[in-house]
C-alpha positions in Angstrom: 104.5 196.3 45.8 105.8 197.6 49.1 102.6 198.7 50.8 101.4 197.5 54.2 98.2 195.4 53.9 95.9 195.5 56.9 95.1 192.1 58.3 93.4 193.4 61.5 93.5 197.0 62.9 96.7 196.2 64.7 98.4 193.7 62.3 99.7 194.7 58.9 101.6 192.6 56.4 104.3 193.5 54.0 104.4 191.2 51.0 106.9 191.8 48.2 105.7 189.7 45.4 108.4 190.5 42.9 111.4 189.4 45.1 112.7 186.4 46.9 111.8 187.5 50.4 109.5 186.5 53.3 106.4 188.2 54.4 106.9 190.7 57.2 104.3 191.4 59.8 104.0 194.7 61.7 102.1 194.4 65.0 101.0 197.1 67.4 99.6 200.7 67.5 102.2 203.1 68.8 105.1 200.8 69.4 105.7 198.0 66.9 106.9 194.4 66.8 107.7 192.8 63.5 107.7 189.1 62.7 110.7 188.5 60.4 112.5 191.2 58.4 112.4 190.0 54.8 115.5 189.9 52.7 115.9 193.6 52.4 115.0 196.2 55.1 114.3 198.9 52.5 111.0 197.2 51.6 109.8 197.5 55.1 111.2 201.0 55.9 109.8 202.4 52.6 106.3 200.9 53.4 106.4 202.3 57.0 107.4 205.7 55.6 104.4 205.7 53.2 102.1 204.8 56.1 103.7 207.5 58.4 105.0 205.0 60.8 108.4 206.0 62.3 111.0 203.3 62.0 112.2 204.3 65.4 108.9 203.0 66.8 110.0 199.4 65.9 111.0 198.0 69.3 111.0 194.2 68.9 112.0 191.8 66.0 110.9 188.2 66.3 112.6 185.9 63.7 110.7 182.6 62.9 114.0 181.0 61.8 117.4 182.0 60.5 117.1 181.6 56.7 118.3 184.6 54.8 115.0 185.5 53.2 113.6 186.0 56.8 116.6 187.8 58.4 118.4 189.6 55.5 117.0 193.0 56.6 118.2 192.6 60.1 121.6 194.3 59.8 120.1 197.5 58.4 117.2 197.6 60.9 119.8 197.4 63.7 121.3 200.6 62.4 117.9 202.4 62.5 116.5 201.1 65.8 117.5 199.6 69.2 115.0 196.8 68.8 115.1 193.6 70.9 116.0 190.8 68.5 114.5 187.4 69.3 115.0 184.0 67.8 114.9 180.4 69.0 117.9 179.4 71.0 118.8 176.6 68.6 119.5 179.1 65.8 120.8 182.2 67.7 124.4 181.4 67.0 123.8 181.3 63.2 122.6 184.9 63.2 125.2 186.1 65.6 128.1 184.5 63.7 126.7 185.4 60.2 126.9 181.7 59.3 126.3 181.7 55.5 125.7 178.0 55.3 123.2 177.7 58.2 121.3 180.7 57.1 121.3 179.5 53.4 122.9 182.8 52.4 125.6 180.9 50.5 122.9 178.9 48.6 121.4 182.1 47.3 124.7 184.1 47.0 123.6 186.7 49.5 126.0 188.7 51.7 125.4 188.4 55.5 127.0 190.0 58.6 126.6 188.7 62.1 124.1 190.5 64.4 123.8 190.1 68.2 120.7 188.4 69.5 119.2 189.9 72.6 116.5 187.3 73.4 116.9 183.6 72.9 113.5 182.0 72.7 112.3 178.6 73.8 109.1 176.5 73.8 106.4 178.1 75.9 107.9 181.6 76.2 105.2 184.3 76.2 105.5 187.6 74.3 103.0 190.2 75.4 102.6 193.0 72.9 99.8 195.6 72.7 96.6 193.7 73.1 98.2 190.4 72.0 99.6 187.5 74.1 101.8 185.3 71.9 103.0 181.9 72.9 106.2 180.7 71.3 105.8 177.2 69.8 108.9 175.3 68.8 108.0 173.7 65.5 111.1 172.1 64.0 111.2 170.5 60.6 111.9 173.3 58.1 114.8 174.2 60.4 115.9 173.0 63.8 114.8 176.2 65.5 111.7 177.1 63.6 109.0 178.8 65.7 105.4 179.8 65.4 103.7 182.6 67.4 100.2 181.6 68.6 97.6 184.0 70.0 95.2 181.6 71.6 92.4 183.9 72.4 92.3 185.7 69.0 93.1 182.4 67.2 96.0 183.9 65.2 99.1 181.9 64.1 102.2 183.4 62.7 103.7 180.2 61.2 106.9 181.2 59.4 107.9 178.5 57.0 106.4 175.6 59.0 103.0 175.8 57.2 101.5 177.8 54.4 98.0 177.8 52.9 96.4 175.3 50.6 98.1 172.1 51.9 101.7 173.4 51.6 104.6 173.6 54.0 108.3 174.5 54.1 110.9 172.4 52.5 113.1 170.2 54.6 116.3 169.9 52.5 118.0 173.1 53.6 120.1 173.7 56.7 120.0 174.0 59.6 118.5 170.7 60.6 115.7 170.3 58.1 113.9 167.1 58.9 110.8 165.6 57.3 109.6 163.6 60.3 110.0 166.6 62.6 107.9 168.7 60.2 105.2 166.1 60.1 105.1 166.1 63.9 105.0 169.9 64.0 102.1 170.0 61.6 100.3 167.3 63.6 100.6 169.5 66.7 99.4 172.6 64.9 96.5 170.9 63.3 94.9 170.3 66.7 95.0 174.0 67.6 92.2 176.5 67.0 93.4 178.8 64.3 91.3 181.3 62.4 93.9 183.6 60.9 97.0 181.8 59.5 99.8 184.3 58.7 102.6 182.4 57.0 106.1 183.3 56.0 105.2 183.2 52.3 102.0 183.5 50.2 98.8 184.9 51.5 97.2 185.3 54.9 94.1 183.1 55.0 91.1 182.6 57.2 89.9 179.1 58.3 93.5 178.5 59.2 92.9 175.3 61.0 91.5 173.7 57.8 94.6 174.8 55.9 96.9 173.3 58.5 95.1 170.0 58.6 95.3 169.8 54.8 99.0 170.5 55.0 99.5 167.8 57.7 97.7 165.2 55.5 99.7 166.2 52.5 103.0 166.0 54.5 102.2 162.5 55.7 101.9 161.3 52.1 104.8 163.2 50.4 107.5 163.7 53.1 
């Protein structure tokens, strides 16, 4: 499956169930922002073509962290677009240098080339796009530079691999800087926020996001 699934009129999700790759979120009407690239850019570009969305309209790429299943399509997308590429400052060097260990590319035997980062994000940065105002939340634990994007008014959270649905969350045993206590702290923080739509890096988008996050926090306290 390489179709774009509508989450809201201006948010679409690409989920490729048959491959080791992250969800990709396409945001906007005329000009587009994506959250993560997935492992292979062809999944996204094919889906955009089916939906009559020009790849050239992709103007911003926000990476939730530097693991290869979230950034693997970046090299190819850079060939197609002049998009602004954003990632937390703690992990920007891993992408720019093509660090195969830090990106877990070596673990999964995937090739990787370095790609310049144009915007190094930090806690509290604001990304305004179309009708959305996203706050960058630094949520370490899965990696040292993991981020979430939070739309406070619309109660939408793009959570990367920090938290999934049904009481689950990202693993903490991969580089760079996976840390169980950091993840517990990040989940505790997120559990206090008003979230209706939870859009994670893997698995399904869910409603009642705050309940899912609280369940994940309680689970993490027991098992991490």
